[in-house]
N, C-alpha and C positions, 0 to 999 in steps of 0.2 A: 543603598542593596538590596536588592531586586526581593521580592516575596512572591509563596506561591498564591495564584488567583485559586485556587480549588478546596483553598480551605476559610473557613469564618477567624475570628477573631478568640474564638476559642478552641481552632485543632478543626471543630466537625470539617464533613465533605460537605461541598455546597457545591453547587453548577454554576459558572458564574452568570449572571445577569446582564444581559445584551440586549436589554431593553433599550435603552437610549440609545443605542451604537449604529452611527448608519451603514446604509444598505450600501455596498461597495462591488464592485464585481471584484473576486479572488479566487487564485488556482493553488496550487503549490504541481509536483511532483519528486516522485520516493527513488529511489530505489532499490535492487537487492540482487542477490545474487546467491545461486545455487548450483553445485563443485557435485560430480560425478565424477563414476569411471568412465575411461576415452567408451569402452560400448556402450553403455547407459546413453551417451548423447548421441553417438551414432543408432541404435534404437529409435530417439526417439525424434531422429533427423532425417529419418526413411522413413516414419509412420508403424515403425517394428510393436511400438508395445501393448501388451494384449487388449488393453483394454480401451485406445483411442484414441485418437487425434492427441495426444497431453499439452499441447501449445494452444491449439483453441477450446479445448476446453480452459484449463487454466486464465487462461482471456479472458472467459465468462466466470471463473471462480471471483477474479481479479472487482472486475466491476460489483459483477452482484453485494460483493463482500464491500468496497465503496457505497451502493448503495444502505448496508445494514449497518454501521461502524455505529450511531448511535444503540443498536438494541445490543454489541459485545463491551464496548466504550461505556461504563456507568456513565460520569459527566459531559460525555457527549452530548454536540446539541442536534436535534434534527435536524437539517437542511433539505436547500428541495437545489439538488445538484442539480446542474444543464447539463455538464458532461464530463463521462469516465469514458477514459481510454488505460490497456494495461500494452504494451512492446516486447518483446520477448529480443533476443540478442542469439543465437550460441555461438559460442565464442570455443572454437574445437580446439583451437592452441596451450587454453588452459584448464579446455572439459567443465566446462560452467556455462548456464544461465544467465543475462544480465537481464533482469527484469524491471522497464520503469512503467510507471504510473501517473497521470495527470487527471486533475480533478479540478475541475471550475464550479463556481457559484456567485451568485448576484445576492448579497445577506449581510448581513451582518456582523456577523466569526467566519474564521478560514474552515481552509481546507486536509490540511494538513495529518488532519488522522485518520482521512477518506485514503489521501493515498495511499501514507502507511499501509492499511488498513488489506487496501488492494495488494500490495508487494506481497506484504504478510499472506495470506490468502492464497494465491499465483504459487509461492512457493512450497507454500504446505498442500497444490491440490498436486504439481509437478511431481513430488516424494513420495505423495502418497497412487499418485498413480502408476509409478517406478518402481516401488520397496518389494516388487516381489522380484526385479533383478538386480536390487543397490540397495541395499538397507545402510551404507556406508554416507548417501548424500551428507551435505551440508548443509543448509540455511544460515547466509553469512549477510553481513553489511549493509539491514536492512535502513534505511539514514531516507531526511529531509534535506535534497537537494537545495530548492530553490519552492518559493513563499511570493504572492505577488500581492497584494490590496489591502486595503485597515488601513489602522492609525498607528500598526511599526514602520508597515512600507515591503521595501524587498530586503528579504533574506537570497545569501548567494552561500552557499558554501565554499 
């Protein structure tokens, strides 16, 4: 049976020791959704939110969050991220914004947490910038979609 790697034999939290792991190319993709009122999505689409270009600011927030992940997640390894992208798709039919992040590195451990953190920060930024017109927005479905590299290989949802 698999065991949690972030605990030692006494049940104490620990950072996983990756010293002996070979650096490999690694990539992770994460997604999430922000659902909102139709009028809110319309305002975002035409740049009508008073705080500025919501998607552009959310993109930068997501990239910055990926780079800062070890400062936010206590046992996450600091990594030299070689690429971090955050993309958005306005789904007008369902009144929502779909967020996808893709993070890459070459190192001894993966970038799943960085990709997930990027999506979460981008979604929270959208909420922050739009809450004056829509406090009923819902952030949901933040999940790992895919990861490549390392000993465990490829995962695809």
